[in-house]
C-alpha positions, 0 to 999 in steps of 0.5 A: 466488479473487476478484480482488485490486486492484493499483496502482503508484505512478508519477512524475508523467509517467507519471500518465496511463499508469498508468490503463491498468495500475492497477486503482485509483489511490493518492492521496498528500495532500500531493502534492495540495498540492504539485502541480498536476498530481497534483492535476488527475490526481485530480480527473479520475480522480473525474470518470472514476468511477476507484476512489481510495485515499487514504493518510496520507502517513506512509510518505514524510514519516515521520509522517502528514500535517497532520490539517486538510489530510487532512480537507480532501482526503477531504472534497474528493476523497471517496476510496473508501478513506482510511488513517487516520493511524498511527505507524511501528511504535508499536502504541499511538500507532496504536491511539490514532489509530485509536480517535480516527478511527473517531469522526471523520465523513467522506463516508458513501462513504469507507471508513476502513483502519487500518494495523496497526503493531507490533514483534512478532507479538503487537503485531500480533495486538493491533492487528488485534483492536483495529482490528476492536473499533473497527469498521473494516472494512478493515485494512492491513498494512506492508511494511518492519516490522523484526519481520518479519526476526525472524519470518524471519530470512532472509540476504536481509533483503528477502526475509525481509520479505516471507515474514515479513509472509506469516506473519504474515498466514497466523497471523492467519487460521489463528487466525481473528483474520482471515477470509475476510469480512475486507478486507485491504490490502498496503502495498508489498513488500520482494520483488515475488514474495510476492503469489503466496503469498497465494492461499488467503487470501481476505481480501486485497483489494488491494495497492499497490506501486512495486516494478515502476516502481522497478525499471524506473527502476533498469534492473532487469528482472524475471525469472520470479523476480521480483527478489531485492532491493529496488530502490535507486530510491526514489519520493521521489527520482524523483516528478520525473523526466523521461520521457526517462529512463525506458525505458517498455518496461521499465516495460510488461515489469515490470508484466506480469511482476508480474502473472504471477509472482504469478497476478494 
């Protein structure tokens, strides 16, 4: 089994420490414009030769960040991967965006990543096929789509979303729409025990989730079974939290337990 790369988004006060436990650095372009400390962190990461994945900030802003600023930061930082703009739970709009961005010239070292957006398993299949037809070499799947709960109607909705995404990916793999030669990124999670289920899906290449960090900020220690619900704490509200209000030992515990319970 190939090594799956993992990154946990952290508040500004933990940026430097995060390099010790993150396999790569996950960049949000709107924060590059808003915060000098954040901006300098990624300039330094680039100098250090760290692997960088740049998102489009849809999850944080509700819509993808301004196209002009996205292009500015992609050309400035030259991340290893850039997640092209998508539209939440809107397959058609996301496919249109992906088609347009497939023709946009970016620095040659930047891999474009397209995010599958869907309201059903059928949409997810069509979206994945379209991205592959457009030539995307890496495809991402979000954690929070509502239809995951229809795929897995579990009484615990967070666990249902996690299992639902796994079922979707497994079905795509079983139908050979995805193969071991594909590259897949998993955006976030509703349950930290989800990733241990992917051990035999060789297409999974990388994961990003702030779950163990947000759990620690909410004083929720991981157990051998992780957590049964998604932490209430949200990075949008805790990005500026002072380190004096963070249990750093619990951060370390949760990060290590996350890898242990998922066999990462």
